[in-house]
C-alpha positions in Angstrom: -0.1 0.1 -0.1 1.5 3.7 -1.1 0.6 6.8 1.3 1.4 10.4 1.2 2.8 12.6 3.6 5.5 15.2 4.2 8.9 16.0 5.6 8.3 18.2 8.6 11.6 19.3 9.1 13.1 22.9 9.0 14.0 23.5 5.7 13.2 25.2 2.1 12.0 21.7 0.5 9.2 21.2 2.3 9.4 17.5 0.1 6.5 15.4 -0.7 7.0 12.3 1.0 6.0 8.6 -0.2 5.4 5.4 1.7 5.7 2.3 1.0 5.3 -0.1 4.1 8.4 0.8 5.9 10.3 2.4 3.0 10.1 5.8 2.6 11.1 8.1 -0.8 10.6 11.3 -2.3 7.6 12.1 -4.1 7.9 11.4 -8.1 7.1 15.5 -8.5 9.4 18.0 -10.2 10.9 19.2 -7.2 11.6 16.1 -5.2 12.1 14.1 -8.1 12.2 10.4 -5.5 15.0 11.5 -3.5 15.1 12.7 0.5 17.7 14.4 1.8 20.2 12.9 4.8 18.2 14.9 7.5 15.1 12.8 7.0 16.5 9.6 6.6 18.9 10.6 10.2 15.2 11.7 11.6 13.6 8.4 10.9 16.4 6.0 10.9 19.0 7.3 13.6 16.9 9.6 16.0 16.5 7.9 19.4 13.5 8.0 21.0 12.4 10.6 23.6 10.9 9.4 26.9 8.8 10.7 29.1 9.5 11.2 32.7 8.5 13.1 36.0 12.0 14.5 37.8 14.1 11.5 36.0 11.4 8.4 36.9 9.9 7.0 34.2 6.2 8.0 33.2 3.9 7.0 30.4 3.1 10.1 28.2 -0.2 10.2 30.4 1.2 10.7 33.6 3.1 13.5 32.6 0.1 15.3 31.0 -1.0 14.6 34.7 1.5 16.4 36.2 1.5 19.6 33.4 -2.6 19.8 34.3 -1.3 19.8 38.1 1.2 22.5 37.3 -1.3 24.5 35.3 -3.6 24.3 38.1 -1.7 25.9 41.0 0.4 28.5 39.1 -0.7 32.2 38.2 -2.0 32.4 34.5 -0.3 35.2 34.0 3.3 33.4 35.5 2.9 30.5 32.8 4.5 30.4 29.5 4.7 28.4 26.4 7.9 28.9 24.5 7.4 27.2 21.0 10.0 26.4 18.5 9.0 27.0 14.6 11.3 23.9 13.3 8.2 22.0 12.2 6.0 23.5 9.6 3.0 21.8 10.7 0.1 24.0 11.1 -1.1 21.4 14.1 1.6 22.5 15.6 -0.1 25.7 16.8 -2.8 23.6 18.8 -1.2 24.6 22.2 -1.3 28.3 21.8 -5.3 27.5 21.1 -5.5 26.6 24.6 -3.0 28.9 26.5 -5.0 31.8 24.5 -8.2 30.8 26.3 -6.0 29.7 29.7 -4.6 33.5 30.1 -0.9 32.4 29.8 1.5 33.7 27.9 3.2 33.0 24.4 6.3 34.1 22.0 6.3 36.2 19.1 9.4 37.1 16.7 11.7 34.8 15.5 15.2 33.6 16.4 16.5 32.7 12.7 14.6 35.1 9.9 12.3 37.8 11.8 14.6 41.4 10.5 15.1 39.9 7.0 11.3 39.4 6.6 10.8 43.0 8.2 13.1 44.8 5.8 11.2 42.7 2.3 7.8 43.7 3.6 9.4 47.2 4.3 9.9 47.5 0.1 7.2 45.1 -1.2 4.5 45.4 1.4 3.9 41.5 1.7 6.9 38.5 1.8 6.3 36.4 -1.1 8.7 33.5 -2.2 10.0 33.2 -5.9 8.9 29.3 -6.3 10.9 26.9 -7.7 9.9 26.8 -11.0 10.5 30.7 -11.6 14.7 30.2 -10.7 14.2 27.2 -13.1 13.9 30.1 -15.8 16.7 32.5 -14.8 19.9 32.8 -16.5 21.8 33.6 -13.7 22.1 32.6 -10.0 23.4 34.6 -7.2 23.6 32.7 -4.1 24.0 35.3 -1.2 24.9 33.7 2.2 23.2 30.8 1.6 24.6 27.1 1.4 22.1 25.7 -0.4 23.9 22.5 -0.9 23.2 21.8 3.1 20.1 23.7 3.8 18.3 23.3 0.6 19.7 20.3 -1.5 16.7 19.9 -4.0 17.5 23.3 -5.1 20.9 22.1 -6.5 19.4 20.8 -9.6 17.2 24.0 -10.8 20.6 26.1 -10.4 22.4 23.7 -12.9 24.1 25.5 -16.2 23.0 28.9 -14.6 25.8 31.7 -14.5 26.7 31.2 -11.0 28.0 34.1 -8.4 28.2 33.3 -5.2 28.4 35.8 -2.1 30.2 34.1 1.2 33.0 34.9 3.8 33.8 31.1 3.2 34.7 29.8 0.2 32.2 27.0 0.1 32.0 23.8 -2.5 29.5 26.0 -4.1 31.5 29.1 -4.2 34.5 27.2 -5.3 32.0 25.8 -8.3 31.1 29.6 -9.0 32.1 31.7 -12.1 32.2 34.7 -9.5 32.9 34.4 -5.7 32.7 37.7 -3.6 34.4 36.6 -0.3 32.6 39.1 1.6 33.7 40.4 5.3 31.0 39.4 7.2 28.7 42.1 8.3 29.4 43.4 4.9 26.6 42.7 2.9 24.7 45.8 3.1 27.7 47.5 2.0 27.9 45.2 -1.2 24.5 45.6 -2.4 24.8 49.3 -2.1 28.1 49.5 -3.8 26.4 47.4 -6.7 23.5 49.6 -7.0 25.6 52.9 -7.0 28.0 51.4 -9.8 24.8 50.3 -11.9 24.2 53.7 -11.8 27.5 54.6 -13.0 27.7 52.2 -15.5 24.4 53.2 -17.1 22.5 49.9 -16.5 19.4 51.3 -14.9 16.1 52.1 -16.9 15.5 55.0 -14.8 11.8 55.4 -16.4 10.8 51.5 -15.5 12.1 52.6 -12.0 10.5 55.7 -11.5 7.0 54.0 -12.6 7.2 51.3 -10.2 8.7 52.8 -7.1 7.3 55.8 -4.8 10.7 57.2 -3.6 13.5 56.1 -6.4 14.8 60.0 -6.3 15.0 59.5 -2.2 17.1 55.9 -3.1 19.7 57.9 -5.6 20.3 60.5 -3.4 20.7 57.9 -0.3 23.4 55.8 -2.9 25.3 59.3 -3.8 25.8 60.4 -0.3 27.5 56.8 0.3 31.5 57.0 0.8 33.0 54.2 -1.5 36.0 53.9 0.1 34.4 53.5 3.4 31.6 50.6 1.5 34.9 49.0 0.3 36.6 48.7 3.3 33.0 47.2 5.0 32.9 44.9 2.6 35.8 44.2 1.6 35.0 43.8 -2.3 37.4 44.2 -5.4 36.2 47.4 -7.9 36.8 44.2 -10.5 34.3 42.2 -9.0 31.5 44.7 -9.0 32.4 45.3 -12.4 32.2 41.3 -13.1 28.9 40.7 -11.2 27.5 43.7 -13.4 28.3 42.4 -16.4 26.6 38.9 -15.2 23.6 40.3 -14.1 23.0 43.2 -16.9 20.0 42.3 -18.6 19.5 39.2 -17.9 16.9 36.9 -15.7 18.6 36.9 -12.5 17.4 35.0 -8.8 18.7 35.9 -6.0 19.1 33.5 -3.1 19.4 34.6 0.2 20.3 33.1 3.4 19.7 33.7 6.9 23.2 34.8 8.2 23.2 37.8 5.8 20.6 39.4 8.5 21.9 37.9 11.8 22.6 41.7 12.9 20.6 44.5 14.6 20.3 46.3 11.1 19.3 43.0 9.5 15.8 44.5 8.1 18.2 46.7 6.5 20.4 44.6 4.4 17.4 42.7 3.5 15.8 45.8 2.1 19.3 46.7 0.2 19.0 43.7 -1.8 15.8 43.9 -2.8 16.4 47.3 -3.6 19.2 46.3 -6.1 16.7 43.6 -7.5 14.2 46.0 -8.0 16.7 48.8 -9.7 18.2 46.3 -12.2 14.9 45.1 -13.1 14.9 41.5 -11.3 11.7 42.1 -9.1 8.4 41.2 -10.5 9.4 39.6 -14.2 9.9 35.9 -15.5 12.6 34.2 -13.9 13.6 37.1 -11.5 13.1 37.8 -7.8 14.7 37.6 -4.4 14.3 34.3 -2.6 14.6 34.7 1.4 12.3 32.8 3.8 8.7 33.9 2.3 6.0 34.2 4.3 4.1 30.7 5.0 1.0 31.7 6.4 0.9 35.0 3.9 -2.8 34.9 2.3 -4.3 32.3 4.4 -6.8 32.5 6.8 -6.0 30.8 9.6 -8.6 27.9 11.6 -6.0 28.1 14.4 -5.6 32.0 14.8 -6.4 32.5 18.2 -3.5 34.1 19.9 -2.5 35.0 23.6 -0.5 37.5 25.5 3.1 37.1 23.7 6.9 38.6 24.6 9.4 38.2 22.0 10.8 34.9 21.8 14.4 36.8 21.2 14.3 38.7 24.9 12.0 37.0 27.1 13.0 37.0 30.4 12.5 33.5 31.9 12.9 34.6 35.5 9.2 36.5 35.1 7.5 33.0 34.9 6.9 30.2 37.4 5.9 27.5 35.0 7.6 27.6 31.7 6.4 24.6 29.2 9.0 24.4 26.0 7.3 22.9 22.9 9.7 21.6 20.2 12.0 24.1 21.1 15.8 24.0 22.6 15.9 27.5 24.5 18.9 26.6 26.4 20.9 25.5 23.4 19.6 28.0 20.9 18.5 31.0 22.4 21.4 33.7 22.4 22.8 34.2 25.7 22.4 30.5 27.0 23.7 30.9 30.1 21.6 33.7 31.2 18.8 31.1 30.2 19.9 28.9 32.5 20.4 31.1 35.1 16.8 32.5 34.7 14.8 28.9 34.5 16.6 28.1 37.9 14.2 27.1 40.6 11.3 27.2 37.8 8.6 24.3 36.9 9.8 23.3 33.3 8.1 21.0 31.1 9.3 20.0 27.9 7.3 18.4 25.2 9.2 17.5 21.8 11.1 14.5 20.3 14.4 15.2 21.1 16.5 15.0 23.9 18.2 18.3 24.8 19.7 20.6 27.0 16.1 22.1 27.5 14.6 18.1 28.0 17.6 17.6 30.2 16.9 20.5 32.8 12.9 19.6 32.4 11.0 18.6 35.8 8.6 16.9 33.2 9.4 15.6 29.7 6.6 14.7 27.5 7.4 12.9 24.7 5.3 13.9 21.3 4.8 11.8 18.2 6.7 11.5 14.9 5.0 13.1 11.7 4.4 9.3 10.9 1.4 9.1 13.7 0.2 11.9 13.5 -2.7 13.9 11.1 -1.1 17.7 10.2 -0.6 20.0 7.3 2.7 21.1 5.9 3.0 24.7 4.6 6.2 26.1 3.5 8.6 29.4 3.2 10.4 27.6 0.2 7.5 27.1 -2.1 3.7 27.9 -2.3 2.2 24.4 -1.8 0.5 22.8 1.6 0.7 19.3 1.5 -1.8 17.0 4.0 -0.4 14.3 6.4 -2.1 11.3 7.9 -1.1 9.2 10.3 0.6 6.0 8.7 1.4 4.1 12.3 0.5 3.8 15.5 2.3 5.7 18.4 2.3 3.7 21.8 4.3 6.1 23.9 4.0 9.9 22.9 1.1 12.3 22.5 0.7 14.3 19.6 0.3 18.7 20.1 -3.6 18.9 18.7 -4.5 16.0 21.4 -2.8 17.7 24.2 -4.0 20.7 23.3 -7.6 19.4 23.6 -6.8 17.6 26.7 -5.8 20.8 28.7 -9.0 22.6 27.3 -11.0 19.8 28.4 -9.9 19.5 31.9 -10.3 23.4 32.5 -13.6 23.5 30.4 -12.3 25.9 27.5 -13.9 25.2 24.0 -12.3 22.7 22.0 -10.1 23.1 19.0 -12.0 22.3 15.7 -11.5 19.1 14.8 -8.7 18.1 12.9 -10.5 17.3 9.9 -12.3 20.6 9.6 -8.7 22.5 10.2 -7.6 20.4 6.7 -10.4 20.6 5.1 -10.7 24.9 5.8 -6.8 24.7 4.7 -7.2 22.3 1.7 -10.4 25.0 0.8 -8.3 27.7 0.6 -5.8 25.7 -2.1 -6.0 24.1 -5.4 -5.0 20.2 -5.5 -2.4 19.7 -7.8 -2.0 15.6 -7.3 -1.8 12.8 -4.3 -1.4 15.2 -1.0 0.0 17.9 -2.7 -2.6 21.9 -3.0 -1.1 25.1 -4.3 -2.3 28.1 -2.1 -4.9 30.2 -3.6 -4.4 34.1 -4.4 -0.3 33.2 -4.8 0.8 34.5 -8.3 3.5 32.3 -9.7 5.5 35.9 -10.8 4.8 37.7 -7.2 4.5 41.5 -8.1 4.0 41.0 -11.4 0.6 43.5 -11.3 2.4 45.7 -8.1 3.6 45.8 -4.9 1.3 45.7 -1.2 2.3 48.6 -0.1 0.0 51.7 0.2 0.6 53.2 -3.0 1.1 49.9 -4.6 4.5 50.7 -5.4 8.0 49.3 -4.3 9.7 51.3 -1.4 13.6 51.2 -1.9 15.4 52.2 1.2 16.7 55.8 1.9 19.1 55.4 4.9 20.8 52.7 7.6 22.6 53.0 10.9 25.5 51.0 11.4 27.6 51.9 14.8 29.0 48.4 15.6 32.7 48.6 16.2 34.4 44.8 15.6 37.3 44.0 17.8 38.7 40.6 17.4 37.6 37.8 15.0 34.2 37.5 13.2 32.1 35.1 14.1 29.8 32.8 11.7 27.9 30.1 12.4 25.8 28.2 9.7 23.9 25.3 9.7 26.0 22.1 9.1 25.4 19.1 6.7 24.8 16.4 9.9 22.7 18.3 12.3 19.4 20.8 12.1 19.6 23.1 14.5 20.5 21.4 17.9 19.1 18.1 16.2 21.2 14.9 15.1 24.9 14.8 14.7 26.1 18.3 16.4 29.8 19.8 15.6 31.7 20.3 18.8 34.8 22.6 17.1 35.9 25.9 16.0 37.1 26.6 12.8 40.1 28.7 11.9 41.8 29.5 9.2 45.5 28.1 9.7 46.8 31.6 8.6 46.0 32.3 12.2 49.1 30.0 13.8 46.7 28.3 16.1 47.6 24.4 15.6 44.9 21.8 14.8 43.6 19.9 17.7 44.7 23.0 20.1 42.0 23.5 23.0 40.9 26.9 23.3 39.5 29.5 25.2 36.8 31.9 23.5 35.8 35.2 24.9 32.8 37.5 23.8 31.4 40.5 25.2 28.5 38.0 26.5 30.8 34.8 27.6 33.0 32.4 27.3 33.4 28.6 26.1 36.6 25.7 25.7 36.4 24.0 22.5 38.9 22.2 20.2 40.3 23.8 17.0 40.0 22.3 13.6 41.5 24.2 10.3 39.4 25.4 7.4 41.5 26.8 4.5 38.1 28.3 2.8 37.9 30.8 6.0 38.8 34.2 5.6 41.7 35.0 8.0 39.5 37.2 10.3 36.5 35.0 10.6 36.3 32.2 13.0 33.2 29.5 12.2 31.4 27.7 14.7 28.4 25.5 13.6 24.9 26.5 14.4 23.8 23.5 16.8 27.1 23.1 18.5 26.9 22.7 22.2 27.5 25.9 24.2 27.7 28.4 21.4 25.0 30.6 22.6 27.0 31.3 26.1 29.1 33.9 23.1 25.7 35.2 21.8 23.7 38.3 22.7 20.5 38.1 23.0 19.6 42.1 22.0 16.8 41.8 19.4 17.0 43.4 15.4 16.1 46.8 15.3 13.5 45.8 13.3 11.5 42.3 13.3 11.7 41.0 16.7 14.7 38.5 15.4 18.1 37.3 17.1 20.9 38.9 15.7 23.6 36.0 16.3 26.1 37.1 14.3 27.1 40.5 15.4 29.8 39.4 17.9 33.3 39.7 17.4 35.7 36.9 19.7 39.1 36.6 21.3 40.9 32.8 21.0 43.5 32.0 23.2 45.5 28.6 23.4 44.9 26.9 26.9 
């Protein structure tokens, strides 16, 4: 018997999954093409099952739910917090928020990942629509800007074969080594490069000014802003050569161009301005609202969707939340003690608090929790998978029985019933509501209605339906020591699976491979072993995202716009032990 579901992992690809007996394979659609990535196979075959327990003593999931009910009954509602992760893109993952909204508890908003960039996109376009894979296939030139797609977006690799390829990245990645042009930019220099490229495009008379003025509201202000920029300072900030600027412009002029932009470029306090500047460059060069063109960041997965679970509780920023203000902290599908910035401070703030962890993975937060409630994996529950990488949604039906855990929906229904609150809509009605807003394509795959195949071809979603260029920026960060970048690893996904345990440095720094080093930032310090990476800049260190205690080094300040973490606004000093 053949069944269809979807990969739930935090990834652009949102793969259609075919299940035949115990075997999983990719769907035969034009994107997945029968293949699944290493992360999903690791998720199924090598992820150890999480056991439910109370204060370290093994218990059934239902017994742990009973303890949670006891906590909820005896804790003031305003001192009860739900901290929910967003790494699973199933809509029914939001079920507990429905309960918390009625209970009077507190939830979180914002993002540890992409909020600043999304804010920058919305500032210019009004809404954050993605570029569909079908449009990427039609472009002539691909600009991969701070995004390691062979690791985070592997199914995209087929679509860029045969294209002219530009890679902008502080590290000479495997993809950069294949590129026609690699700009090994200085970390945090992305906004300066985007502005330089726009300034030089005017100097080379590559701008269709009449078209740009027709489609935008404030082109003159943008042009004045570019002219006010000191070129020498921008070159120093980005560490780009003028020859590279000219080569870039030669490769994109009068071409269909797609920009694949990663989260790392906006992991700074001014991250919204970075994406706004990249968007403005694309708009200036005619790479917006046309076939085979666009800037593809993480799209708004819920745009134009009427969410049947839209009930919302009072919320606080996911980046700056103060755990010390709460007596009961319920963590769902997240690992704040491993992945939140300044995680040492989060550990201290949770001291003496009742912590309930609900999820699938053994991690720092699960180890700290008083109660662990095991969830069930995607093969054992109903859901609908949305995506920030394409415009589809995929239904997910239970294909096997789980004997140990509980689903998010079932837990939320139990909590609502216990306290006498309105029940959630049925799972069937939630799924039907979402599929009714979509067009069935095949199997369990639907395309969301209202989203144009070529976004912005008919205008933008600002007040005057015209694009708004960036007009100003603020940057007073002073760098001392080494830059620190934290890309995703090929073998892990955030703090899941096989996590790295090393600091990567250029051998030019003269620190021997295998050395144990002390790493100090303004926030905290850790010790790691050094591994050499010849593809790194000599002013840059790398620690993979998900490395234990990495976030002892990072600040929990939020971005200027978008309520996003600023993981890479950091400098470190490294000394050998």
